[in-house]
C-alpha positions as CSV (number, residue, x, y, z in Angstrom):
1,M,-29.5,-5.0,-28.2
2,K,-32.9,-5.1,-26.5
3,Y,-33.2,-5.3,-22.9
4,Q,-35.0,-8.8,-23.0
5,D,-31.7,-10.4,-24.9
6,I,-29.3,-9.2,-22.0
7,H,-28.0,-12.6,-20.4
8,D,-28.5,-12.6,-16.2
9,G,-25.2,-13.4,-16.3
10,M,-24.0,-10.6,-18.0
11,I,-21.6,-8.3,-16.7
12,L,-23.3,-5.3,-17.1
13,N,-21.2,-1.7,-18.1
14,Y,-22.5,1.4,-17.3
15,E,-25.2,1.9,-20.1
16,F,-26.6,-1.6,-19.6
17,L,-26.5,-1.1,-15.9
18,K,-28.9,1.8,-16.1
19,I,-30.7,0.7,-17.9
20,A,-31.1,-3.1,-16.2
21,I,-32.1,-1.4,-12.8
22,F,-35.0,0.6,-14.2
23,E,-36.3,-2.3,-15.9
24,E,-35.9,-4.4,-12.5
25,T,-37.2,-1.9,-10.5
26,K,-40.1,-0.3,-11.8
27,V,-42.1,-2.3,-10.5
28,L,-42.2,-1.5,-7.4
29,F,-43.6,2.3,-9.0
30,E,-46.0,1.4,-11.3
31,D,-48.6,3.4,-9.4
32,R,-46.5,6.7,-9.9
33,P,-46.0,7.2,-14.2
34,Y,-45.1,10.5,-14.1
35,I,-41.5,9.0,-12.4
36,L,-41.3,5.7,-14.4
37,D,-41.4,8.1,-17.7
38,K,-38.8,10.3,-16.1
39,W,-36.3,7.7,-14.9
40,E,-36.9,5.6,-18.6
41,K,-35.6,9.1,-20.5
42,E,-32.4,8.5,-18.2
43,A,-32.2,5.0,-18.2
44,Y,-32.0,4.8,-21.5
45,R,-29.9,7.8,-22.5
46,M,-26.2,8.4,-22.9
47,T,-25.1,12.2,-22.3
48,D,-21.7,13.3,-23.7
49,D,-20.3,13.4,-20.4
50,E,-21.8,9.8,-19.1
51,V,-20.3,8.3,-22.5
52,K,-16.6,9.9,-21.7
53,E,-17.4,9.9,-17.5
54,Q,-19.0,6.5,-17.4
55,V,-20.9,7.8,-14.5
56,P,-24.3,10.2,-14.0
57,D,-24.4,13.2,-15.0
58,Y,-26.2,16.9,-13.9
59,T,-29.5,15.9,-16.2
60,M,-30.1,12.5,-14.2
61,G,-32.4,13.2,-11.0
62,P,-32.2,13.1,-7.6
63,S,-33.8,9.9,-7.4
64,F,-32.7,7.6,-10.0
65,R,-28.9,9.0,-9.1
66,A,-30.0,7.6,-5.7
67,L,-31.3,4.2,-7.4
68,F,-27.9,3.7,-8.8
69,S,-25.6,4.8,-6.2
70,L,-27.7,2.5,-3.7
71,F,-26.8,-0.7,-6.5
72,T,-23.4,0.2,-6.8
73,Q,-22.4,1.8,-3.5
74,T,-24.3,0.2,-0.7
75,L,-25.6,-3.0,-2.0
76,Y,-22.7,-4.5,-4.4
77,F,-19.6,-1.9,-4.0
78,E,-17.3,-2.1,-5.6
79,K,-18.5,-5.4,-7.4
80,L,-19.1,-6.4,-11.0
81,I,-22.7,-6.3,-11.4
82,T,-25.0,-8.7,-13.4
83,K,-28.8,-8.7,-13.9
84,E,-29.5,-11.3,-12.0
85,M,-27.7,-9.4,-9.3
86,I,-30.2,-6.7,-9.5
87,K,-33.6,-8.9,-9.5
88,N,-32.2,-10.8,-6.3
89,A,-32.1,-7.7,-4.5
90,M,-34.6,-5.7,-5.7
91,N,-36.8,-9.3,-4.5
92,T,-35.2,-8.8,-1.4
93,Y,-35.1,-5.1,-0.2
94,K,-38.0,-3.6,-2.2
95,D,-39.4,-2.2,0.8
96,T,-36.2,-0.7,2.0
97,I,-35.4,0.8,-2.2
98,K,-39.2,2.4,-1.3
99,V,-38.1,4.1,1.6
100,I,-34.8,5.0,0.8
101,L,-36.2,6.8,-2.3
102,A,-39.3,8.4,-0.5
103,G,-37.7,11.6,0.5
104,H,-36.1,12.0,-3.0
105,F,-39.7,11.8,-4.5
106,I,-41.3,14.5,-2.5
107,H,-38.3,16.9,-3.3
108,E,-38.3,16.1,-7.2
109,F,-42.1,15.6,-7.2
110,P,-43.6,17.9,-4.9
111,M,-46.6,18.3,-6.8
112,D,-47.6,14.4,-7.3
113,E,-45.6,13.2,-4.1
114,I,-47.5,15.5,-1.7
115,K,-50.7,14.0,-1.7
116,R,-49.7,10.2,-1.7
117,S,-48.7,8.2,1.5
118,V,-45.9,6.1,2.3
119,N,-48.5,4.1,4.3
120,E,-51.3,3.5,0.9
121,E,-50.0,-0.8,1.3
122,K,-51.0,-1.0,4.5
123,V,-53.7,1.2,4.6
124,S,-55.6,-1.0,1.4
125,E,-54.4,-4.8,3.4
126,A,-56.3,-3.1,6.2
127,L,-59.2,-2.4,3.8
128,N,-59.4,-5.3,2.4
129,R,-59.2,-8.0,5.9
130,Q,-61.6,-5.5,7.2
131,Y,-59.3,-5.1,10.6
132,I,-55.9,-4.3,11.8
133,Y,-54.0,-5.1,15.0
134,S,-54.3,-3.2,18.8
135,S,-52.6,-3.3,22.0
136,M,-55.1,-5.4,24.1
137,D,-53.9,-4.4,27.1
138,M,-56.0,-2.0,30.3
139,D,-53.7,0.5,30.5
140,Y,-53.5,1.0,26.7
141,H,-56.8,1.3,26.7
142,L,-57.3,3.3,29.5
143,M,-55.1,5.8,28.0
144,R,-56.7,5.8,24.5
145,D,-60.3,6.4,26.6
146,I,-58.9,9.6,27.6
147,V,-58.4,11.2,24.7
148,T,-62.4,10.8,24.0
149,K,-63.2,12.8,27.5
150,K,-62.6,17.0,27.1
151,K,-65.5,17.4,30.1
152,D,-63.1,14.9,32.1
153,F,-59.7,18.2,32.4
154,K,-60.1,20.4,34.6
155,K,-57.2,23.3,35.2
156,G,-55.4,21.9,38.5
157,E,-53.0,23.2,40.9
158,A,-50.5,23.9,38.1
159,G,-52.7,25.8,35.8
160,L,-53.1,22.6,33.7
161,L,-56.1,21.0,32.5
162,A,-55.7,17.8,34.0
163,T,-57.4,14.3,34.9
164,E,-57.2,11.0,36.3
165,I,-57.1,7.9,34.6
166,I,-59.2,5.8,36.4
167,D,-60.6,2.2,34.9
168,N,-64.3,0.9,35.5
169,R,-63.5,-0.7,39.4
170,G,-62.9,3.1,40.0
171,K,-59.2,3.0,40.9
172,V,-56.4,5.3,39.7
173,R,-54.3,4.3,37.6
174,G,-52.5,7.2,36.0
175,L,-52.9,11.0,35.6
176,A,-52.8,12.7,32.4
177,E,-52.2,16.8,31.7
178,I,-52.3,19.3,28.1
179,R,-49.7,20.8,28.6
180,P,-49.1,24.0,26.2
181,P,-47.2,24.9,23.0
182,E,-43.8,26.1,25.1
183,S,-43.6,22.9,27.1
184,Q,-43.2,20.8,24.1
185,T,-39.4,20.0,22.1
186,T,-40.9,19.2,19.1
187,E,-38.3,19.5,16.7
188,L,-40.0,21.5,13.3
189,A,-38.3,23.5,10.9
190,S,-39.4,28.0,11.5
191,D,-41.5,27.8,8.8
192,Q,-43.2,25.7,10.1
193,Q,-43.6,26.4,13.7
194,E,-46.7,28.9,13.0
195,M,-49.1,26.4,11.2
196,W,-48.5,23.2,14.2
197,L,-48.9,25.8,17.1
198,E,-52.1,26.5,15.7
199,L,-53.4,23.3,15.4
200,I,-52.4,22.9,18.8
201,E,-54.3,25.9,20.6
202,S,-57.3,23.6,19.3
203,T,-56.2,20.3,22.2
204,I,-59.1,20.7,24.2
205,N,-61.9,21.0,21.7
206,S,-60.5,18.0,19.7
207,L,-60.5,15.5,22.2
208,D,-63.3,13.1,20.8
209,E,-63.7,10.2,19.7
210,M,-61.3,10.6,16.3
211,T,-59.0,11.9,18.1
212,A,-59.6,8.5,19.9
213,D,-59.5,6.6,16.2
214,L,-56.2,7.8,15.5
215,F,-54.2,6.9,18.1
216,D,-55.2,3.4,17.4
217,L,-54.0,4.0,13.7
218,I,-50.8,5.4,14.3
219,T,-50.1,3.3,16.8
220,Y,-50.9,0.2,14.2
221,L,-48.6,2.3,11.4
222,W,-46.0,2.7,13.9
223,M,-45.9,-1.5,14.4
224,V,-46.6,-2.3,11.0
225,S,-44.2,0.9,8.8
226,P,-40.8,1.7,8.6
227,K,-39.5,3.7,10.6
228,T,-36.3,6.2,10.6
229,S,-33.8,5.9,12.5
230,D,-34.9,8.1,15.5
231,G,-38.0,5.2,15.2
232,Y,-40.7,8.1,13.7
233,I,-43.0,7.1,10.9
234,E,-44.8,9.8,8.4
235,F,-48.7,9.6,9.4
236,H,-50.1,11.2,6.3
237,S,-54.0,12.4,6.6
238,N,-54.8,10.0,3.9
239,D,-54.0,7.4,6.0
240,A,-57.2,8.3,7.7
241,L,-59.1,9.8,5.4
242,Q,-59.0,6.3,3.5
243,L,-60.3,4.0,6.3
244,R,-63.2,6.7,7.4
245,N,-64.8,5.7,3.6
246,L,-64.8,9.6,2.6
247,K,-65.7,11.1,-0.2
248,K,-63.3,12.7,-2.1
249,R,-64.5,15.7,-4.4
250,T,-65.9,16.1,-7.4
251,A,-65.5,18.3,-10.5
252,Q,-67.7,18.1,-13.9
253,G,-67.5,14.5,-13.2
254,R,-64.1,14.0,-12.2
255,E,-62.5,12.7,-8.7
256,L,-60.2,15.5,-7.5
257,D,-58.8,15.1,-3.9
258,F,-60.4,15.0,-0.1
259,R,-61.8,18.4,1.3
260,E,-58.9,20.7,2.7
261,E,-61.5,20.7,6.1
262,D,-61.4,17.3,6.6
263,R,-57.4,17.5,6.5
264,F,-57.2,20.0,9.0
265,N,-59.5,17.8,11.3
266,I,-56.8,14.5,11.4
267,M,-54.2,17.1,12.3
268,K,-55.7,18.4,14.6
269,R,-56.5,15.9,15.9
270,V,-52.3,14.4,15.6
271,A,-51.5,17.4,17.6
272,A,-54.0,16.7,20.4
273,L,-51.9,13.5,20.5
274,S,-49.1,15.5,21.1
275,S,-50.1,17.8,23.4
276,I,-51.4,15.1,26.4
277,W,-49.0,14.1,28.7
278,V,-49.2,10.8,30.7
279,S,-47.6,9.5,34.0
280,L,-48.7,6.0,35.0
281,G,-48.7,4.6,38.7
282,N,-45.7,2.7,40.0
283,Q,-46.0,-1.0,40.3
284,Q,-44.8,-0.9,43.2
285,V,-47.1,1.8,45.3
286,K,-50.9,0.7,45.6
287,V,-52.9,2.1,43.7
288,V,-55.8,4.0,45.4
289,N,-59.2,4.2,45.5
290,A,-60.4,7.1,43.4
291,Q,-62.9,8.6,46.1
292,D,-60.4,8.2,49.1
293,I,-57.9,10.7,47.4
294,Q,-57.6,14.2,48.9
295,D,-54.8,15.4,47.1
296,N,-51.6,14.3,45.0
297,E,-49.3,13.4,48.2
298,L,-51.8,9.9,48.8
299,Y,-50.2,8.4,45.7
300,E,-47.3,8.7,43.3
301,F,-46.6,8.4,39.7
302,K,-43.7,8.1,37.3
303,D,-42.6,10.7,35.3
304,F,-45.1,12.8,32.8
305,Q,-44.5,11.6,29.7
306,R,-46.1,12.7,26.3
307,M,-47.8,10.4,24.8
308,F,-46.8,10.8,21.0
309,E,-43.5,12.7,19.7
310,V,-44.2,14.5,16.5
311,G,-40.3,15.9,14.1
312,K,-41.1,17.1,11.1
313,I,-44.4,18.0,8.6
314,R,-45.1,18.0,5.1
315,V,-46.5,21.3,4.3
316,A,-48.8,21.8,1.3
317,Y,-48.0,25.0,-1.2
318,D,-49.9,26.5,-3.8
319,K,-48.8,26.5,-6.9
320,K,-49.4,30.1,-7.4
321,S,-49.0,32.0,-4.5
322,G,-46.6,29.8,-3.0
323,E,-48.3,30.0,0.4
324,P,-48.8,27.4,2.7
325,K,-52.2,25.3,2.5
326,G,-51.8,22.8,4.9
327,I,-50.2,20.2,7.0
328,Y,-50.5,16.9,5.0
329,A,-48.1,14.6,6.9
330,V,-46.7,14.2,9.9
331,Q,-43.4,12.0,11.2
332,V,-45.0,10.4,14.3
333,K,-44.2,8.0,16.6
334,P,-45.3,6.9,20.6
335,S,-43.4,7.9,23.5
336,S,-42.1,5.2,25.7
337,V,-45.1,5.4,28.2
338,L,-46.9,3.2,24.6
339,T,-44.1,1.2,23.3
340,P,-44.3,-1.4,25.4
341,Y,-47.5,-2.4,24.5
342,L,-46.7,-2.1,20.9
343,D,-43.6,-3.5,21.0
344,G,-42.0,-6.1,23.1
345,P,-42.1,-10.0,24.1
346,N,-45.1,-8.8,27.0
347,R,-47.4,-7.2,24.5
348,T,-51.0,-8.6,23.5
349,L,-52.4,-7.7,20.6
350,G,-55.9,-8.8,18.7
351,L,-57.9,-7.3,15.8
352,L,-60.0,-4.0,15.4
353,D,-62.7,-3.7,13.5
354,L,-62.5,-1.2,10.9
355,K,-66.2,-0.5,11.6
356,V,-64.9,1.4,14.3
357,F,-63.1,4.4,11.9
358,Q,-66.3,4.2,10.0
359,Y,-68.6,5.3,12.0
360,S,-69.3,8.8,12.4
361,H,-67.8,10.8,15.9
362,Y,-70.9,12.6,16.2
363,T,-73.9,10.5,15.4
364,Q,-72.5,6.5,16.3
365,R,-69.6,7.4,19.7
366,E,-71.9,5.1,21.0
367,H,-71.2,2.8,18.0
368,K,-67.1,3.2,18.1
369,R,-66.8,3.1,21.9
370,L,-68.6,-0.2,22.5
371,T,-67.4,-1.9,18.9
372,R,-63.6,-0.9,21.0
373,Y,-64.7,-2.3,24.4
374,L,-65.8,-6.0,22.8
375,N,-62.3,-5.9,21.0
376,L,-60.9,-5.6,23.6
377,Q,-63.0,-8.7,25.6
378,W,-63.0,-10.7,23.0
379,K,-58.9,-10.7,23.5
380,I,-59.5,-11.3,26.6
381,R,-62.4,-13.9,26.9
382,T,-60.6,-15.8,23.7
383,I,-57.2,-16.2,25.8
384,R,-59.7,-17.6,28.8
385,R,-62.3,-19.2,27.1
386,S,-65.0,-17.7,28.1
387,L,-66.5,-15.9,25.0
388,Q,-70.3,-17.4,26.7
389,Q,-69.4,-15.4,29.3
390,P,-73.0,-12.5,29.6
391,F,-72.0,-8.9,29.6
392,K,-73.9,-6.9,32.4
393,V,-76.1,-3.9,31.1
394,S,-74.6,-1.8,33.4
395,T,-71.4,-2.4,32.2
396,L,-72.2,-1.7,28.6
397,L,-74.2,1.2,28.9
398,K,-71.2,2.6,30.7
399,V,-69.0,2.0,28.5
400,M,-71.1,3.7,25.8
401,D,-71.6,6.4,28.1
402,I,-75.1,7.4,26.5
403,S,-76.0,10.8,27.0
404,N,-78.0,11.5,30.5
405,R,-80.8,13.6,28.3
406,Y,-82.3,10.7,27.4
407,N,-85.0,9.3,29.6
408,G,-84.5,5.0,30.8
409,V,-86.7,3.5,28.1
410,Q,-84.9,5.8,25.2
411,K,-81.7,5.1,26.6
412,R,-83.0,1.2,26.2
413,D,-83.7,1.7,22.6
414,K,-80.6,3.7,22.5
415,F,-78.7,0.6,23.6
416,E,-80.4,-2.3,22.2
417,N,-80.4,-0.3,18.5
418,V,-76.8,-0.1,18.7
419,L,-76.0,-3.7,18.9
420,D,-78.1,-4.4,16.2
421,E,-76.3,-2.1,14.1
422,L,-73.1,-4.1,15.5
423,Q,-74.7,-7.3,14.4
424,R,-76.1,-6.0,10.9
425,D,-72.0,-4.6,10.1
426,S,-71.4,-7.8,10.8
427,V,-68.9,-6.1,14.4
428,I,-70.5,-8.5,16.3
429,S,-71.9,-12.9,15.2
430,S,-75.1,-12.4,17.1
431,W,-76.6,-10.8,20.7
432,S,-79.4,-11.3,22.8
433,Y,-80.2,-11.1,27.0
434,T,-80.0,-14.2,28.7
435,E,-83.6,-13.9,30.2
436,E,-86.3,-12.1,28.2
437,I,-87.0,-8.8,29.2
438,D,-90.5,-8.8,31.3
439,E,-92.4,-5.7,29.4
440,E,-95.1,-5.3,32.1
441,Q,-92.0,-4.4,34.1
442,V,-90.9,-1.9,32.1
443,G,-91.8,1.7,33.0
444,K,-92.8,0.8,36.1
445,K,-91.1,2.9,39.3
446,G,-87.0,3.1,39.3
447,W,-87.8,0.1,36.3
448,F,-84.6,1.0,35.0
449,H,-81.9,1.1,37.9
450,A,-83.4,-1.5,39.8
451,Y,-84.3,-4.1,37.0
452,W,-83.3,-3.5,33.5
453,T,-79.9,-2.5,33.7
454,K,-79.3,-6.2,36.0
455,S,-80.0,-7.5,33.6
456,S,-77.1,-9.2,31.4
457,V,-77.1,-9.2,27.1
458,L,-74.9,-12.4,25.5
459,I,-72.7,-10.8,23.0
460,L,-70.8,-13.3,20.1
461,P,-67.6,-12.5,17.9
462,T,-67.3,-13.0,14.7
463,D,-65.8,-16.4,13.7
464,I,-62.5,-14.5,12.1
465,V,-62.3,-12.4,15.2
466,V,-62.3,-16.0,17.1
467,K,-59.7,-17.4,14.6
468,E,-57.2,-14.8,14.4
469,N,-57.8,-14.1,18.6
470,Q,-56.3,-17.3,18.9
471,K,-52.9,-16.9,17.5
472,K,-50.1,-15.5,18.3
473,M,-49.7,-12.6,16.8
474,M,-46.4,-11.3,15.5
475,I,-46.0,-8.5,13.4
476,N,-42.9,-6.5,13.0
477,A,-42.0,-3.6,10.1
478,N,-38.5,-4.3,11.2
479,N,-37.8,-7.1,10.0
480,L,-39.4,-5.6,6.2
481,V,-36.6,-3.0,5.9
482,N,-33.0,-4.0,6.0
483,E,-32.4,-0.7,8.8
484,E,-28.3,-1.7,7.7
485,I,-28.3,-0.3,4.0
486,I,-30.0,2.7,5.4
487,E,-27.5,3.3,7.4
488,R,-24.4,3.0,5.1
489,M,-26.3,5.5,2.3
490,N,-26.3,7.7,5.4
491,Q,-22.9,6.8,6.3
492,I,-21.9,7.8,2.5
493,S,-23.2,10.8,3.2
494,H,-21.5,11.8,6.0
495,E,-18.2,10.5,5.0
496,N,-18.5,12.1,1.6
497,S,-20.0,15.6,2.7
498,V,-16.3,17.1,3.3
499,A,-16.1,16.1,-0.1
500,E,-18.8,18.8,-1.6
501,D,-16.8,21.5,-2.9
502,I,-14.3,18.7,-5.1
503,L,-17.1,18.0,-7.5
504,F,-18.5,21.6,-7.3
505,S,-15.4,22.2,-9.2
506,K,-15.8,18.8,-11.4
507,K,-19.3,18.9,-11.9
508,D,-21.8,21.4,-12.9
509,Y,-24.4,20.0,-10.7
510,S,-25.2,20.8,-6.1
511,L,-24.2,17.9,-4.3
512,S,-27.0,19.0,-2.3
513,E,-30.1,17.5,-5.1
514,L,-28.7,14.1,-4.3
515,A,-29.0,14.9,-0.6
516,P,-32.5,16.4,0.1
517,T,-33.2,15.4,4.0
518,L,-36.7,14.4,4.9
519,E,-39.3,12.9,6.9
520,L,-37.5,9.3,5.9
521,G,-33.9,9.9,6.1
522,S,-31.5,11.1,4.0
523,I,-29.0,9.9,0.8
524,E,-26.2,11.4,0.2
525,V,-24.1,11.7,-3.7
526,P,-22.8,8.1,-4.5
527,S,-19.3,7.3,-3.9
528,T,-19.1,6.3,-7.4
529,L,-18.9,10.5,-8.8
530,L,-16.1,11.1,-5.6
531,S,-13.8,8.5,-6.4
532,G,-14.5,8.1,-10.4
533,K,-14.8,3.8,-9.6
534,F,-17.4,2.3,-12.1
535,V,-17.0,-1.4,-13.8
536,N,-17.5,-1.8,-17.1
537,E,-17.6,-4.5,-19.4
538,T,-14.5,-3.3,-22.2
539,H,-12.6,-2.0,-18.5
540,M,-12.8,-4.8,-16.2
541,K,-10.1,-2.8,-13.9
542,T,-11.4,0.2,-11.1
543,E,-9.4,3.6,-12.3
544,Q,-8.8,5.9,-9.8
545,Q,-9.6,9.4,-11.3
546,S,-7.9,12.6,-10.3
547,F,-9.5,16.0,-9.3
548,H,-7.6,19.2,-9.9
549,F,-8.5,22.0,-7.1
550,E,-8.3,25.6,-8.1
551,P,-7.9,28.6,-5.1
552,E,-11.3,29.0,-3.7
553,T,-12.5,33.1,-3.0
554,D,-13.7,33.0,0.8
555,I,-17.2,33.5,0.6
556,A,-19.3,34.2,3.5
557,L,-23.2,33.2,4.1
558,S,-25.3,35.9,5.1
559,P,-29.1,37.3,3.3
560,E,-27.3,40.3,1.4
561,T,-25.1,37.6,0.1
562,M,-27.9,35.2,-1.1
563,K,-30.1,38.1,-2.4
564,E,-26.9,38.8,-4.3
565,A,-26.4,35.7,-6.0
566,M,-30.1,35.6,-7.1
567,D,-29.4,38.9,-8.6
568,S,-26.7,38.0,-10.9
569,Q,-28.3,34.9,-12.0
570,K,-32.2,36.7,-12.0
571,M,-33.4,34.1,-10.1
572,S,-36.8,34.2,-7.7
573,I,-36.7,32.2,-4.4
574,R,-38.9,29.7,-5.6
575,Q,-36.7,28.6,-8.2
576,T,-33.6,29.5,-5.7
577,A,-35.1,27.3,-3.5
578,E,-35.6,24.5,-5.5
579,E,-32.1,24.5,-6.6
580,I,-30.6,24.6,-3.2
581,G,-32.9,21.7,-2.0
582,I,-35.0,23.7,0.5
583,S,-38.4,25.3,0.8
584,H,-39.5,28.6,-0.4
585,S,-41.1,29.5,2.9
586,T,-37.2,28.3,4.3
587,L,-35.7,31.2,2.1
588,S,-38.2,33.6,2.0
589,R,-37.5,33.6,6.2
590,Y,-33.8,34.2,5.6
591,L,-33.9,36.4,3.3
592,R,-36.4,38.5,5.7
593,R,-34.0,37.2,8.5
594,E,-37.1,36.1,10.5
595,N,-35.8,32.5,11.2
596,K,-35.7,31.8,14.9
597,R,-32.9,29.1,15.0
598,Q,-30.0,28.9,13.0
599,N,-30.3,25.2,10.9
600,N,-26.3,24.9,9.8
601,K,-27.8,22.4,7.3
602,N,-29.8,25.1,5.2
603,D,-26.6,27.3,5.5
604,E,-24.1,25.0,4.1
605,K,-26.5,24.1,1.6
606,M,-27.2,27.4,0.3
607,L,-23.1,28.5,1.2
608,N,-22.3,26.0,-1.5
609,W,-25.3,27.0,-4.0
610,I,-23.8,30.3,-3.7
611,K,-20.0,29.2,-4.3
612,E,-21.5,27.0,-7.3
613,K,-22.8,30.1,-9.1
614,S,-19.7,32.3,-8.3
615,K,-17.7,29.5,-10.0
616,R,-19.9,29.6,-13.1
617,Q,-19.9,33.8,-13.2
618,N,-15.9,33.2,-12.8
619,S,-15.7,30.8,-15.7
620,N,-17.9,32.6,-18.2
């Protein structure tokens, strides 16, 4: 029977259910032919064990097994399933399906998936629109601006580099500090610590306009992307590199990949953002003028909080040597000092032109700074209906922060050239002086401060900016992903973890293969495999299979027992790590007793692997 001939309302047996799940969900992953090729084989193949047991066997990969479990154990637990039900679930939960499978793809197809971002669709949408959404709150703007000004950070009383957050009226709004790595509480695996700390060491030199770009991009993706239960999103270096329109490497006419140097420049700035701690003024305390401050006792601030928190990181390894090449992606989330401006009823969102990411942070710094400021002002002025209000040249010069190495004539030329380029790039609609400049005064003594900087310019936004800023922008990633389903999958994982040894004694595959712990959550073994429950077209009643136990030899985990098991199987460190479901470097460090912190989950995986190999050897 062809798949197209199966009626939508027909109750599917195990064989047809596998095929239906594949056929109805493959549209979600058409950009991943390496996954679909493997899934198709697994869906249309029926092994002897599958025919006998009517459940997935050890030949089915973790990702397709997790997809099968999602439909049979969460979406339609203990229900008879039809094609129509699968179609409905796929259309309703397609984003949830992508989130759940993301971790499995990383483990099952590491060389292909390491260069892929879970945010590809969101980045493509932004590129098509040519703008993203950003907070238009002044405190948010000031915190973003502080990450561009490394020269403002000076060594304070505590020995930390610190600076005051000052608004354009000279009022102190808060304090910012760069704190050393030992002050951080980032939870990273031991084999990732060294790479991350190396990035953090370059924090002060990484504060520039590109760092502000990442500030905006990460907060935007946090608003629109699926999050873990802890509130993290995965940020991939590709997200920023694509928005910046950087060229990929080429060889013999073929496009390859982004340069490792470009990835490094992105990730060291993410590390810098996680090293900056901020304390904003308490709303009940009057904020004093910066010129009147004699010492820190004159103003009160809330407790310091890190701007961004980092979770797990995704490292790429060299195919041949197994050595780490670099950090490609990282779990990140804005802390509670930033989230009020991004989530909740009081947030104010506006448009941020994507040109801000594409201007060079070396040669077009003024373009980037002025673009951010104008986007902020246009949101405020749209609400106040004051778009025709001119800007003072002195105010814009302060925002652009043109270098003092330029003289007055050069600063004016720079100012006008930047505005011309913003108009040419459609960042602004038009600009003009409110009164024609008297060229006879230009060049005379005092002309720059006494005359030109006191003039005004009218700068108008594009129609799309006005139209979008008039809307009440309501964007929320939580509407896209069903957290209850993800939580249910995790609950199944927790409930069945104690049954792992039962599965080992019955089947020739490891439960740990089904549940790689990754950035976007974990999926555990389907309950069908543990309970033996399954719907069959010709066997409508659910049956309970029994598992038989054999006495188990007590095996203690240690580097020595792990090494003995590997030697008995004649397996390399990399082969063993792949089977266990941990990284090559984690296992290598464990064998050398170099792990700084015990990881109970990894210990459990290794012990179960040893037990499995021991059972196989004894049975032979």
